[in-house]
A tleap script that builds the chain and sets N, CA, C and O, in Angstrom:
source leaprc.protein.ff14SB
mol = sequence {
  NMET SER ARG ILE ALA ASP ASP ALA VAL PRO
  SER LEU PRO ARG GLY VAL LYS PHE ARG GLU
  ASP LYS ALA ARG GLY ARG PHE VAL LEU LEU
  GLY PRO GLU ARG ILE PHE GLU ALA ASP GLN
  VAL SER THR GLU ILE LEU LYS ARG VAL ASP
  GLY LYS THR THR PHE LYS ASP VAL LEU GLY
  GLN LEU THR GLU ILE PHE THR ALA ASP GLU
  ALA THR ILE ARG PRO ASP VAL GLU SER PHE
  LEU LEU ASP LEU SER ASP LYS GLN MET MET
  THR ILE ALA CGLU
}
set mol.1.N position { -11.659 -1.595 -16.300 }
set mol.1.CA position { -11.627 -3.059 -15.352 }
set mol.1.C position { -10.539 -2.923 -14.271 }
set mol.1.O position { -9.453 -2.414 -14.548 }
set mol.2.N position { -10.760 -3.269 -13.333 }
set mol.2.CA position { -10.067 -3.531 -12.153 }
set mol.2.C position { -8.927 -4.454 -12.269 }
set mol.2.O position { -9.134 -5.645 -12.501 }
set mol.3.N position { -7.449 -3.874 -12.089 }
set mol.3.CA position { -6.272 -4.964 -11.974 }
set mol.3.C position { -5.812 -5.721 -11.050 }
set mol.3.O position { -4.937 -6.571 -11.214 }
set mol.4.N position { -6.389 -5.453 -9.991 }
set mol.4.CA position { -6.036 -6.215 -8.632 }
set mol.4.C position { -7.546 -6.642 -8.191 }
set mol.4.O position { -8.399 -5.772 -8.013 }
set mol.5.N position { -7.836 -8.062 -8.020 }
set mol.5.CA position { -9.231 -8.443 -7.460 }
set mol.5.C position { -9.272 -7.935 -6.069 }
set mol.5.O position { -8.345 -7.616 -5.326 }
set mol.6.N position { -10.552 -7.932 -5.883 }
set mol.6.CA position { -11.021 -7.470 -4.434 }
set mol.6.C position { -10.402 -8.411 -3.733 }
set mol.6.O position { -9.712 -7.830 -2.895 }
set mol.7.N position { -10.272 -9.719 -3.623 }
set mol.7.CA position { -9.776 -10.714 -2.727 }
set mol.7.C position { -8.318 -11.045 -2.786 }
set mol.7.O position { -7.839 -12.072 -2.304 }
set mol.8.N position { -7.530 -9.960 -3.507 }
set mol.8.CA position { -6.196 -10.381 -3.523 }
set mol.8.C position { -5.607 -9.518 -2.210 }
set mol.8.O position { -6.050 -8.512 -1.656 }
set mol.9.N position { -4.518 -10.272 -1.970 }
set mol.9.CA position { -4.032 -9.651 -0.676 }
set mol.9.C position { -2.627 -9.302 -0.936 }
set mol.9.O position { -1.858 -10.152 -1.384 }
set mol.10.N position { -2.187 -7.911 -0.641 }
set mol.10.CA position { -1.161 -7.169 -0.903 }
set mol.10.C position { -0.182 -7.308 0.424 }
set mol.10.O position { -0.578 -6.989 1.545 }
set mol.11.N position { 0.980 -7.760 0.195 }
set mol.11.CA position { 2.004 -7.890 1.363 }
set mol.11.C position { 3.317 -7.229 1.067 }
set mol.11.O position { 3.609 -7.007 -0.108 }
set mol.12.N position { 4.190 -6.872 2.107 }
set mol.12.CA position { 5.571 -6.700 1.899 }
set mol.12.C position { 6.432 -7.908 1.636 }
set mol.12.O position { 6.646 -8.669 2.579 }
set mol.13.N position { 6.949 -8.165 0.448 }
set mol.13.CA position { 8.095 -9.354 0.431 }
set mol.13.C position { 9.133 -9.109 1.190 }
set mol.13.O position { 9.590 -8.055 1.632 }
set mol.14.N position { 9.531 -10.465 1.316 }
set mol.14.CA position { 10.939 -10.710 2.426 }
set mol.14.C position { 11.822 -9.541 1.896 }
set mol.14.O position { 11.954 -9.139 0.740 }
set mol.15.N position { 12.476 -9.038 3.225 }
set mol.15.CA position { 13.504 -8.089 3.003 }
set mol.15.C position { 12.783 -6.380 2.915 }
set mol.15.O position { 13.428 -5.344 3.078 }
set mol.16.N position { 11.528 -6.465 2.662 }
set mol.16.CA position { 10.901 -4.993 2.562 }
set mol.16.C position { 10.312 -4.859 3.841 }
set mol.16.O position { 9.589 -5.708 4.363 }
set mol.17.N position { 10.684 -3.622 4.403 }
set mol.17.CA position { 10.110 -3.170 5.733 }
set mol.17.C position { 9.502 -1.663 5.556 }
set mol.17.O position { 10.009 -0.865 4.768 }
set mol.18.N position { 8.321 -1.338 6.395 }
set mol.18.CA position { 7.699 -0.470 6.403 }
set mol.18.C position { 7.790 0.196 7.763 }
set mol.18.O position { 7.097 -0.270 8.668 }
set mol.19.N position { 8.623 1.305 8.014 }
set mol.19.CA position { 9.242 1.746 9.179 }
set mol.19.C position { 8.676 3.452 9.253 }
set mol.19.O position { 8.326 4.194 8.335 }
set mol.20.N position { 8.750 3.674 10.618 }
set mol.20.CA position { 8.782 5.077 10.850 }
set mol.20.C position { 10.213 5.625 11.267 }
set mol.20.O position { 10.934 5.138 12.137 }
set mol.21.N position { 10.463 6.640 10.543 }
set mol.21.CA position { 11.650 7.248 10.667 }
set mol.21.C position { 11.573 8.612 11.434 }
set mol.21.O position { 11.423 9.756 11.004 }
set mol.22.N position { 11.712 8.162 12.619 }
set mol.22.CA position { 11.671 9.587 13.865 }
set mol.22.C position { 12.387 10.514 13.642 }
set mol.22.O position { 11.987 11.630 13.973 }
set mol.23.N position { 13.516 10.384 13.090 }
set mol.23.CA position { 14.343 11.238 12.956 }
set mol.23.C position { 13.996 12.385 12.164 }
set mol.23.O position { 14.236 13.542 12.509 }
set mol.24.N position { 13.281 11.961 10.826 }
set mol.24.CA position { 12.661 13.053 9.911 }
set mol.24.C position { 11.394 13.273 10.098 }
set mol.24.O position { 10.849 14.206 9.507 }
set mol.25.N position { 10.652 12.395 11.014 }
set mol.25.CA position { 9.444 12.816 11.048 }
set mol.25.C position { 8.369 12.051 10.336 }
set mol.25.O position { 7.193 12.381 10.489 }
set mol.26.N position { 8.730 10.986 9.519 }
set mol.26.CA position { 7.914 10.653 8.329 }
set mol.26.C position { 8.229 8.899 8.300 }
set mol.26.O position { 9.197 8.371 8.848 }
set mol.27.N position { 7.207 8.213 7.559 }
set mol.27.CA position { 7.675 6.818 7.285 }
set mol.27.C position { 8.348 6.659 5.896 }
set mol.27.O position { 8.207 7.389 4.914 }
set mol.28.N position { 9.151 5.485 6.034 }
set mol.28.CA position { 9.674 4.916 4.821 }
set mol.28.C position { 9.467 3.668 4.745 }
set mol.28.O position { 9.273 2.971 5.741 }
set mol.29.N position { 9.487 3.146 3.322 }
set mol.29.CA position { 9.548 1.819 2.859 }
set mol.29.C position { 11.000 1.660 2.396 }
set mol.29.O position { 11.562 2.358 1.552 }
set mol.30.N position { 11.561 0.548 3.138 }
set mol.30.CA position { 12.980 -0.049 3.067 }
set mol.30.C position { 12.975 -1.289 2.359 }
set mol.30.O position { 12.302 -2.273 2.667 }
set mol.31.N position { 13.844 -1.183 1.294 }
set mol.31.CA position { 13.950 -2.502 0.730 }
set mol.31.C position { 15.547 -2.904 0.296 }
set mol.31.O position { 16.453 -2.134 0.615 }
set mol.32.N position { 15.783 -3.931 -0.317 }
set mol.32.CA position { 17.538 -4.136 -0.462 }
set mol.32.C position { 17.899 -2.993 -1.353 }
set mol.32.O position { 17.381 -2.916 -2.467 }
set mol.33.N position { 18.816 -2.037 -0.904 }
set mol.33.CA position { 19.290 -0.901 -1.588 }
set mol.33.C position { 18.377 -0.325 -2.109 }
set mol.33.O position { 18.517 -0.052 -3.301 }
set mol.34.N position { 17.063 0.088 -1.393 }
set mol.34.CA position { 16.119 1.163 -1.848 }
set mol.34.C position { 15.439 1.563 -0.600 }
set mol.34.O position { 15.147 0.874 0.377 }
set mol.35.N position { 15.221 2.994 -0.864 }
set mol.35.CA position { 14.241 3.767 0.355 }
set mol.35.C position { 13.440 4.676 -0.428 }
set mol.35.O position { 13.843 5.581 -1.160 }
set mol.36.N position { 12.009 4.247 -0.132 }
set mol.36.CA position { 11.061 5.342 -0.643 }
set mol.36.C position { 10.323 5.951 0.625 }
set mol.36.O position { 9.759 5.305 1.509 }
set mol.37.N position { 10.449 7.355 0.526 }
set mol.37.CA position { 9.794 8.288 1.752 }
set mol.37.C position { 8.253 8.192 1.408 }
set mol.37.O position { 7.987 8.353 0.217 }
set mol.38.N position { 7.353 7.989 2.143 }
set mol.38.CA position { 6.143 7.789 1.945 }
set mol.38.C position { 5.426 9.202 2.420 }
set mol.38.O position { 5.722 9.741 3.486 }
set mol.39.N position { 4.553 9.679 1.599 }
set mol.39.CA position { 3.820 10.813 1.969 }
set mol.39.C position { 2.596 10.270 2.854 }
set mol.39.O position { 2.635 9.111 3.268 }
set mol.40.N position { 1.624 11.020 3.112 }
set mol.40.CA position { 0.311 11.029 3.993 }
set mol.40.C position { -0.237 10.077 3.610 }
set mol.40.O position { -0.535 9.229 4.452 }
set mol.41.N position { -0.619 9.827 2.045 }
set mol.41.CA position { -1.786 9.186 1.497 }
set mol.41.C position { -0.884 7.777 1.593 }
set mol.41.O position { -1.315 6.825 2.245 }
set mol.42.N position { 0.190 7.728 1.006 }
set mol.42.CA position { 1.013 6.424 0.708 }
set mol.42.C position { 1.399 5.684 2.373 }
set mol.42.O position { 1.750 4.530 2.620 }
set mol.43.N position { 1.202 6.701 3.200 }
set mol.43.CA position { 1.635 5.813 4.393 }
set mol.43.C position { 0.429 5.388 4.869 }
set mol.43.O position { 0.485 4.333 5.501 }
set mol.44.N position { -0.932 6.028 4.723 }
set mol.44.CA position { -2.317 5.489 5.196 }
set mol.44.C position { -2.189 4.090 4.490 }
set mol.44.O position { -2.233 3.084 5.199 }
set mol.45.N position { -2.035 3.976 3.158 }
set mol.45.CA position { -2.352 2.655 2.580 }
set mol.45.C position { -1.388 1.761 2.971 }
set mol.45.O position { -1.784 0.668 3.375 }
set mol.46.N position { 0.001 2.022 2.935 }
set mol.46.CA position { 0.918 1.017 3.831 }
set mol.46.C position { 0.582 0.667 4.915 }
set mol.46.O position { 0.756 -0.541 5.075 }
set mol.47.N position { 0.005 1.380 6.092 }
set mol.47.CA position { -0.148 0.682 7.134 }
set mol.47.C position { -1.204 0.080 7.307 }
set mol.47.O position { -1.613 -0.084 8.456 }
set mol.48.N position { -1.965 -0.438 6.127 }
set mol.48.CA position { -3.050 -1.490 5.851 }
set mol.48.C position { -2.663 -2.669 4.988 }
set mol.48.O position { -3.427 -3.556 4.607 }
set mol.49.N position { -1.346 -2.556 4.728 }
set mol.49.CA position { -0.674 -3.731 3.937 }
set mol.49.C position { -0.347 -4.755 5.113 }
set mol.49.O position { 0.596 -4.396 5.819 }
set mol.50.N position { -0.833 -5.731 5.390 }
set mol.50.CA position { -0.224 -6.536 6.357 }
set mol.50.C position { -0.334 -7.821 6.014 }
set mol.50.O position { -0.273 -8.695 6.879 }
set mol.51.N position { -0.498 -8.089 4.799 }
set mol.51.CA position { -0.512 -9.910 4.260 }
set mol.51.C position { -1.318 -10.523 4.949 }
set mol.51.O position { -0.993 -11.609 5.430 }
set mol.52.N position { -2.654 -9.941 5.184 }
set mol.52.CA position { -3.787 -10.708 5.823 }
set mol.52.C position { -4.976 -9.923 5.246 }
set mol.52.O position { -5.919 -10.586 4.815 }
set mol.53.N position { -5.040 -8.472 5.186 }
set mol.53.CA position { -6.051 -7.685 4.772 }
set mol.53.C position { -6.293 -7.668 3.159 }
set mol.53.O position { -5.371 -7.356 2.406 }
set mol.54.N position { -7.595 -8.024 2.667 }
set mol.54.CA position { -7.876 -8.380 1.306 }
set mol.54.C position { -7.748 -6.613 0.782 }
set mol.54.O position { -7.755 -5.644 1.541 }
set mol.55.N position { -7.639 -6.595 -0.686 }
set mol.55.CA position { -7.425 -5.166 -1.430 }
set mol.55.C position { -8.606 -4.514 -1.042 }
set mol.55.O position { -8.544 -3.359 -0.620 }
set mol.56.N position { -9.947 -5.265 -1.156 }
set mol.56.CA position { -11.382 -4.559 -0.899 }
set mol.56.C position { -11.252 -4.051 0.326 }
set mol.56.O position { -11.483 -2.846 0.423 }
set mol.57.N position { -10.876 -4.764 1.509 }
set mol.57.CA position { -11.154 -4.423 2.864 }
set mol.57.C position { -10.310 -3.042 2.994 }
set mol.57.O position { -10.854 -2.046 3.472 }
set mol.58.N position { -8.816 -3.016 2.504 }
set mol.58.CA position { -7.976 -1.926 2.723 }
set mol.58.C position { -8.953 -0.615 1.825 }
set mol.58.O position { -9.097 0.457 2.413 }
set mol.59.N position { -9.364 -0.732 0.901 }
set mol.59.CA position { -10.285 0.234 0.206 }
set mol.59.C position { -11.182 0.719 1.049 }
set mol.59.O position { -11.433 1.923 1.097 }
set mol.60.N position { -11.793 -0.221 1.845 }
set mol.60.CA position { -13.151 0.094 2.703 }
set mol.60.C position { -12.385 0.989 3.882 }
set mol.60.O position { -12.995 1.961 4.326 }
set mol.61.N position { -11.226 0.717 4.331 }
set mol.61.CA position { -10.796 1.338 5.282 }
set mol.61.C position { -10.328 2.935 4.896 }
set mol.61.O position { -10.470 3.926 5.613 }
set mol.62.N position { -9.767 2.872 3.629 }
set mol.62.CA position { -9.245 4.210 3.117 }
set mol.62.C position { -10.624 5.028 3.039 }
set mol.62.O position { -10.693 6.163 3.513 }
set mol.63.N position { -11.726 4.401 2.418 }
set mol.63.CA position { -13.109 5.356 2.305 }
set mol.63.C position { -13.255 5.987 3.518 }
set mol.63.O position { -13.468 7.197 3.589 }
set mol.64.N position { -13.149 5.207 4.563 }
set mol.64.CA position { -13.660 6.148 5.822 }
set mol.64.C position { -12.621 6.985 6.049 }
set mol.64.O position { -12.955 8.142 6.303 }
set mol.65.N position { -11.173 6.689 6.029 }
set mol.65.CA position { -10.281 7.994 6.594 }
set mol.65.C position { -10.419 9.054 5.626 }
set mol.65.O position { -10.613 10.161 6.126 }
set mol.66.N position { -10.366 8.998 4.335 }
set mol.66.CA position { -10.376 10.207 3.357 }
set mol.66.C position { -11.812 10.561 2.855 }
set mol.66.O position { -12.019 11.384 1.963 }
set mol.67.N position { -12.904 9.775 3.594 }
set mol.67.CA position { -14.224 10.123 3.096 }
set mol.67.C position { -14.562 10.510 1.870 }
set mol.67.O position { -15.061 11.569 1.490 }
set mol.68.N position { -14.166 9.320 1.142 }
set mol.68.CA position { -14.248 9.222 -0.115 }
set mol.68.C position { -15.032 7.918 -0.703 }
set mol.68.O position { -15.083 6.925 0.024 }
set mol.69.N position { -15.616 7.880 -1.928 }
set mol.69.CA position { -16.233 6.770 -2.247 }
set mol.69.C position { -15.171 5.733 -2.955 }
set mol.69.O position { -14.197 6.150 -3.581 }
set mol.70.N position { -15.418 4.567 -2.814 }
set mol.70.CA position { -14.501 3.627 -3.556 }
set mol.70.C position { -14.129 3.903 -4.873 }
set mol.70.O position { -12.940 3.941 -5.190 }
set mol.71.N position { -15.005 4.095 -5.650 }
set mol.71.CA position { -15.004 4.313 -7.273 }
set mol.71.C position { -13.823 5.395 -7.660 }
set mol.71.O position { -13.263 5.434 -8.755 }
set mol.72.N position { -13.559 6.255 -6.556 }
set mol.72.CA position { -12.844 7.524 -6.590 }
set mol.72.C position { -11.553 7.154 -6.333 }
set mol.72.O position { -10.629 7.682 -6.952 }
set mol.73.N position { -11.370 6.334 -5.518 }
set mol.73.CA position { -9.737 6.244 -4.918 }
set mol.73.C position { -9.378 4.880 -5.347 }
set mol.73.O position { -8.176 4.653 -5.217 }
set mol.74.N position { -9.962 4.069 -5.743 }
set mol.74.CA position { -9.842 2.501 -6.243 }
set mol.74.C position { -8.559 2.933 -7.345 }
set mol.74.O position { -7.469 2.387 -7.175 }
set mol.75.N position { -8.688 3.683 -8.196 }
set mol.75.CA position { -7.772 3.637 -9.283 }
set mol.75.C position { -6.317 4.114 -8.756 }
set mol.75.O position { -5.272 3.625 -9.185 }
set mol.76.N position { -6.381 5.122 -7.782 }
set mol.76.CA position { -5.142 5.512 -7.182 }
set mol.76.C position { -4.388 4.565 -6.574 }
set mol.76.O position { -3.286 4.189 -6.973 }
set mol.77.N position { -5.114 4.071 -5.359 }
set mol.77.CA position { -4.643 2.978 -4.781 }
set mol.77.C position { -4.021 1.824 -5.365 }
set mol.77.O position { -2.880 1.480 -5.055 }
set mol.78.N position { -4.846 1.116 -6.334 }
set mol.78.CA position { -4.315 0.160 -7.301 }
set mol.78.C position { -3.280 0.735 -8.141 }
set mol.78.O position { -2.478 -0.159 -8.410 }
set mol.79.N position { -3.009 1.639 -8.575 }
set mol.79.CA position { -1.550 2.057 -9.317 }
set mol.79.C position { -0.556 2.190 -8.237 }
set mol.79.O position { 0.597 1.809 -8.442 }
set mol.80.N position { -0.855 2.631 -7.255 }
set mol.80.CA position { 0.329 2.774 -6.133 }
set mol.80.C position { 0.707 1.373 -5.567 }
set mol.80.O position { 1.823 1.117 -5.114 }
set mol.81.N position { -0.153 0.637 -5.624 }
set mol.81.CA position { 0.320 -0.767 -5.083 }
set mol.81.C position { 0.859 -1.623 -6.495 }
set mol.81.O position { 1.722 -2.496 -6.407 }
set mol.82.N position { 0.304 -1.288 -7.624 }
set mol.82.CA position { 0.921 -2.037 -8.680 }
set mol.82.C position { 2.101 -1.602 -9.151 }
set mol.82.O position { 2.835 -2.339 -9.810 }
set mol.83.N position { 2.490 0.019 -8.771 }
set mol.83.CA position { 3.879 0.343 -9.205 }
set mol.83.C position { 4.854 -0.269 -8.183 }
set mol.83.O position { 5.966 -0.644 -8.552 }
set mol.84.N position { 4.473 -0.370 -6.964 }
set mol.84.CA position { 5.418 -0.932 -5.944 }
set mol.84.C position { 5.603 -2.602 -6.478 }
set mol.84.O position { 6.692 -3.156 -6.621 }
set mol.85.N position { 4.617 -3.062 -6.659 }
set mol.85.CA position { 5.161 -4.389 -7.113 }
set mol.85.C position { 5.938 -4.784 -8.358 }
set mol.85.O position { 6.537 -5.856 -8.447 }
set mol.86.N position { 5.891 -3.733 -9.448 }
set mol.86.CA position { 6.863 -3.613 -10.532 }
set mol.86.C position { 7.986 -3.569 -9.925 }
set mol.86.O position { 8.845 -4.405 -10.209 }
set mol.87.N position { 8.249 -2.475 -8.849 }
set mol.87.CA position { 9.540 -2.381 -8.549 }
set mol.87.C position { 9.880 -3.289 -7.337 }
set mol.87.O position { 10.697 -2.909 -6.500 }
set mol.88.N position { 9.209 -4.577 -7.235 }
set mol.88.CA position { 9.472 -5.665 -6.407 }
set mol.88.C position { 9.668 -5.235 -4.839 }
set mol.88.O position { 10.545 -5.736 -4.135 }
set mol.89.N position { 8.725 -4.222 -4.371 }
set mol.89.CA position { 8.558 -3.751 -2.952 }
set mol.89.C position { 7.260 -4.058 -2.469 }
set mol.89.O position { 6.936 -3.667 -1.347 }
set mol.90.N position { 6.441 -4.737 -3.207 }
set mol.90.CA position { 4.958 -5.370 -2.926 }
set mol.90.C position { 4.722 -6.636 -3.787 }
set mol.90.O position { 4.979 -6.773 -4.983 }
set mol.91.N position { 4.180 -7.533 -2.931 }
set mol.91.CA position { 3.596 -8.612 -3.606 }
set mol.91.C position { 2.079 -8.769 -3.445 }
set mol.91.O position { 1.536 -8.683 -2.343 }
set mol.92.N position { 1.450 -8.990 -4.528 }
set mol.92.CA position { -0.340 -9.273 -4.523 }
set mol.92.C position { -0.473 -10.474 -4.763 }
set mol.92.O position { -0.278 -10.906 -5.899 }
set mol.93.N position { -0.862 -11.326 -3.659 }
set mol.93.CA position { -1.332 -12.759 -3.885 }
set mol.93.C position { -2.695 -12.722 -4.433 }
set mol.93.O position { -3.485 -12.093 -3.730 }
set mol.94.N position { -3.240 -13.311 -5.668 }
set mol.94.CA position { -4.494 -13.171 -6.069 }
set mol.94.C position { -5.040 -14.510 -5.648 }
set mol.94.O position { -6.222 -14.787 -5.852 }
savepdb mol mol.pdb
quit
């Protein structure tokens, strides 16, 4: 069973920014006294977290980018977002 509802909206909480680090040629997620370097997959996920797009729509966009079916990518995307939520780097409004 899914732990994030299809209509839930992931967003970055106040004080957390997703930015391109041009000097290093990659994206980073910046939070109070924290920094996470984003790999290619996490970058694609985070690009779609805008506080408006539902989890289901994020998954739909990712299935097109990675040419994968939703059932295959959903557990990984869900786990990634929940892990960030546990670290207070993501909010998920149900």
